[in-house]
N, C-alpha and C positions, 0 to 999 in steps of 0.2 A: 283429537286430529290434528296435528301440528300445521299451520297454516304457512305456506311458500312467501319466503321474504317479497315478492313480487307483487304478492296480494294484499300487503301491510301497506295502510295510508302511508305510517312514518316512513317507510322506504321509499315512495314516491315523493313526499316531502322533502327530504334529504337533498334528494336529485333536483328538484324543484330550485332549493335554495342555493345550491350550489351554481348552478345556470342563471339565475336571477341575478346573485351577489358579486359573481366573477364574470371573467370574460375567457377562461380557460374552457376548452371544448370537450365540456363535459355532455353537451348535448349530442356529440358523436356516439358517446357509450349509449344513452338511454334519452327516452325522451317520456317524461311522464304526463300523467292527465294535465290538463289546464286548468281543473279545479285545483290541483296542488298549488299551483302558485298565489294562492288566495292564503296558503298557511307557511309561506317561505319565513315568515318573522318569527316562527318558533323554532327555527333550526340557523336562525340568522348567527348566534353568539358559536355555533358550530363552524359555520365559514370563519369566523376569528380565528378559529385554531389553526388553519390553513394559513388566513395571511398573517397573522402574528408569528406563526413557524416560520414562515418564508422571509418574512422580516429578521428576526431573529437570528436564523442562519447566515443570512446575507451581512450582518453586524458582527459577527461572532468568528464566522470563518474569514470572512471579507478581511477583518483588520489583520490577519497574520498576513496579507500581502500587500495591502496599502494603507493610508493614515486613517484612524479610527474618524475623523470628520468624513471623509471620502465615504468610507465604508456605511456612515450612518445617512448620507444625504441618497447613497444606492439603494438603502432599505426602505427609504420612503420612495422612491421611485418603482421599486418593485411592487409596493403595493397599489401604487396608482396603475403599474401596467396589468394587475390582477385583477382589480376591480374595475377597470376602466374610467378610472375617478368619479365611481357612480356616485361616492358620498361628497367628495368635494364638488361637484355638479348640484348638488342638492345644497350644500353651504353654500354656495354662491347665489344661486336662485333664492334661499332663504332669506339672506341679508340684503339682497337688492328687492326683494317684496316689501319687507318689511322696512327697508329704510326708505324706499320710495313711494311706498304705498301709503302713508300715514296711518289714518284708522278707518281707511276704505276698504273694508272687506273684499268687495269684488274686482277693486284693482288691485290689490295686493295678490289675489290670487291669477290675475291676469298679467301680471310682472313675472312672478314664480313659473307662470306657465310657458313664459317667453324664452325660447333657447339663447339669446343673444344675452352674455353677461354685459353687467353694467358696473359704474365706478363704485357702487359700493360691493358688490361681490369681487368686483377684483382686489379691493382694498383688502377685503375680509381674507381670501386666500393668501394674500401676502402676508399679512399679520398672523395668521393661523399658522403657514409654513415655518415662519420665521420663530414664533415662540415654542413650536415642536421640537424643532432641531435644537432650539438652544436648552429648553427644557430637558431633552432626551440625552445631549451633549453633558450637561452638569450631574448627571448621575454618575461620573467614573468611567470604569472600563467597559470595556466590551460585554463583559457576561453580566455586568448590571442592567446596562440598556438592553440587554436579551432576553433579561428574566422580565423587566417591564413591560416588553412590547408582548411579550408570550400573556402575559395577565391581564392587561390593560385592553386588547382587543377585545377578546369574548365577553369581558365582564361589561364593558361599555355598551356591547351592541345588547347584551340582558338587559341591561337598563333601558336604552332607548326602545325596547321592544315592548316598554310599558304604557308607549305613548297611545298603541293603539287600543288601550284597557282604558284608558284615562278620559277619550273622547271619541266622537266619531268622527268617519274622513268627511272632509272637507268640502270635496265636490261628490259628483255622481259617477258611477261605474265609468259612464262613457267619456264623461270630462278627464279622467284620470291620464297624466302621462304615459303610463305604462301598460293601461289597460287593467290595471289587476287593484282591487281595493281589498286589504289583508283582513282576514276574518280574525273576532275576536278570539283570544286565546282559553282554552278550556282549562279546569282546574290540573288535569293531568298534563296537558302541554305547558301551563306554567309550571308545574313541578320539573318539569324535563327542561325547559327554558333556564331555569334557576340552577340546575345541575351545570348544565353547560357553560354560565358564565362563571360560577362560582368554584366549579371543581378546578380549572388551572390556575386560578388566584390563591385557594388554599393551599394546592400542593406545590406551588412555584414559591409561596410565600414560607413554607416550611422548610424548603431546599436552598433558599437563594440568599445573598447577602442583605437583605432586607429583613430578615425575621428578628432580628435583636434590637428594633426600632421600638418602641414603647408606646408611640404615639401614630403606629402605623394604622390604627381604626381610622383615622382621617383621608386617608388616601380613598377608602370606600366611601365615607359619610359626604366627602366636598362633591364627588360626579353627583350623590342624591341629591344633593341640595341645589345643584345646577341643574339637574334633572326638572326639578320640583319649580324652579326660578322660570326655565324654559316652557314648562306645563302652562305657567300662568300668564305669560306672554302672550303663546300661541291662542290660547283659550279666549284671552282678553278680544284679541284683535280679528281671530277665525272662528272663533266656535266649533274647531274640528282640526284635525292634521291633514297632512299630505305626505307623501312619499320625500319632498323636499325637505319638510320637516324632521323627517326619522332620521336622514342622512345628516342633517345639520344636528341635530340633537346625539347622535354617536360623537360625529368628531369633536365637538364641544365639550360633551363629559368625558371622551377619552383624553382631550389637552389638558382638562382639570385634573386628572388622575395624575398626568406626567408633572403638572406642573406641582401639585400638592407633593409629589414624592420627591421632586427637587426640593423643595423648599424644606420639607424633612430632613434629608440628607445633608443639606446645607449647615441647619441648626445643628444636626448630631455632631457636624465636624469640626464646628465653632465653639462647642460647649468644652 
């Protein structure tokens, strides 16, 4: 007997991920069970399909009407509006905590939970946006930038989702800023997570202007190395992750993706 969609756990979990990771009014269409929010990381890359596509569309079609740098800036703003700067808030809190908390675990967690942004967080956001804009600008035309955005967002979210498998949650459920502690990913969910992150990467590289780059595997390896280094830092200081850590890891691995791709394209052009 076929099970109706609304009775499938993955159906609830997809809705929960869209509601949790975006500010679009999906909650008006459907309200998943509260327990589904513990599984939102399993469909985090799927939300990357949405945000990556919106950014790519803004750059590609916007560049037909306005200068490319302005279209690129608008694309970054579009993702900020869609996500409510959720990941950028995580990056700022992460850098504030690790920058101002020293090696004191409780102080780091306390600073990260504080909603006020500090000097370290402010500087981190300025540097992040500057590097992101410059890296994407150096990729060439709007088509190349659009392909990079479509591939990098889901892939980096898939990578960042591994952090919940690598260590426990650093706080209690009651102490979580969003009141949610993500559950460990099962083998089945892990396979689905990998498909979400790798499928756009594989398809877009096959169709994109980057397909002829022989050293393209470094675009995959560099974010993986960044993930591992961030894992070592987080484990050494906190012995566990927080939601801010997940957001920061996503943005930093995605930035590594774009910086590596920009370097490869520059080298290909100068040889």
